[in-house]
LOROVO-502749 format. One record per residue (C-alpha): x, y negated, z. Coordinates in steps of 0.2 Angstrom, whole numbers, padded with zeros to 4 digits, always signed. Layout:
! LOROVO-502749
XYZ...
This chain:
! LOROVO-502749
+0109-0223-0804+0112-0211-0790+0094-0213-0784+0088-0208-0802+0100-0194-0803+0094-0187-0786+0076-0188-0791+0080-0179-0807+0089-0165-0798+0074-0163-0786+0062-0163-0801+0072-0149-0809+0073-0139-0794+0054-0140-0791+0051-0135-0809+0062-0120-0808+0054-0114-0791+0038-0109-0799+0027-0111-0784+0029-0097-0771+0032-0084-0784+0050-0080-0778+0043-0078-0760+0029-0067-0766+0040-0054-0774+0048-0052-0757+0032-0049-0748+0025-0032-0745+0010-0035-0756+0020-0042-0771+0020-0035-0788+0038-0028-0786+0042-0009-0789+0038+0004-0776+0053+0014-0773+0043+0028-0765+0033+0031-0781+0049+0036-0790+0051+0055-0788+0067+0063-0793+0064+0078-0805+0074+0094-0807+0086+0093-0822+0079+0099-0838+0087+0116-0843+0086+0126-0860+0079+0143-0858+0090+0158-0863+0077+0166-0874+0068+0153-0884+0057+0167-0893+0048+0173-0877+0043+0156-0869+0030+0158-0855+0012+0152-0859+0008+0135-0851-0005+0136-0837-0017+0121-0836-0015+0112-0819+0000+0123-0815+0017+0117-0810+0032+0113-0822+0049+0120-0819+0055+0102-0817+0042+0096-0804+0048+0092-0787+0045+0106-0774+0049+0097-0757+0045+0112-0746+0055+0125-0756+0069+0112-0757+0069+0110-0738+0069+0129-0736+0084+0131-0748+0094+0117-0739+0091+0125-0722+0098+0141-0729+0082+0151-0732+0075+0159-0748+0063+0146-0756+0055+0160-0767+0049+0169-0751+0035+0156-0748+0018+0160-0753+0006+0147-0760+0001+0142-0742+0019+0139-0738+0021+0154-0726+0036+0165-0728+0032+0183-0734+0039+0190-0718+0028+0180-0707+0012+0186-0716+0008+0199-0703+0011+0186-0689-0001+0174-0697-0014+0187-0699-0013+0193-0681-0014+0175-0675-0030+0172-0685-0039+0188-0682-0052+0180-0671-0054+0165-0683-0047+0148-0685-0054+0132-0679-0053+0119-0693-0054+0105-0681-0041+0111-0669-0031+0095-0670-0045+0084-0665-0050+0097-0651-0032+0097-0644-0031+0078-0645-0047+0075-0635-0042+0089-0622-0024+0081-0621-0032+0064-0618-0043+0071-0604-0029+0080-0596-0018+0064-0596-0032+0054-0588-0035+0067-0574-0016+0068-0571-0012+0050-0569-0018+0039-0555-0026+0023-0561-0021+0026-0579-0036+0017-0586-0032+0002-0575-0014+0001-0580-0019+0001-0598-0004+0011-0605-0001+0029-0610+0006+0039-0595+0011+0054-0606+0028+0058-0597+0021+0056-0580+0007+0067-0584+0018+0081-0591+0032+0079-0578+0029+0096-0569+0029+0105-0586+0045+0097-0593+0061+0108-0594+0078+0102-0589+0088+0105-0604+0105+0105-0596+0099+0117-0582+0093+0129-0595+0109+0127-0605+0119+0131-0590+0108+0146-0586+0110+0153-0603+0129+0150-0602+0130+0159-0585+0120+0174-0592+0134+0175-0606+0123+0169-0620+0132+0160-0634+0125+0142-0634+0129+0127-0645+0138+0112-0638+0127+0098-0630+0130+0080-0628+0136+0075-0610+0123+0070-0597
């Protein structure tokens, strides 16, 4: 009788398992929800004057759409309305214009990455033979000692924030 009861319980557990469905939901490629696709929206508000509503702009942003750049600026104490459509504050427009007066290279990131890799290969001995990135050893002469700079500023009488101990 105990043997029949044991086989019956095993059969019930096998029937409830449903294959590997339980494990598949835990895997990255499972059909479960993606928490990064859920975006928090701004709360809905009722306009003060309902008779003069703005005309909708096709393809434009809604008042309740998330604005991560403006939200980050506001959290850090800035004015989110000072950003232009490119994300540059209005007061920095002259600086950006002056910096781009000779043109802007659209492939600057790729150019800098290749120049940086060439510099690191020149600065490290046997870098290729070691097979690992020697970033810190290549840039060791250009690194600043943060604590020495902090002490230099303090000696000059400049107010500095606190720093963790060495």
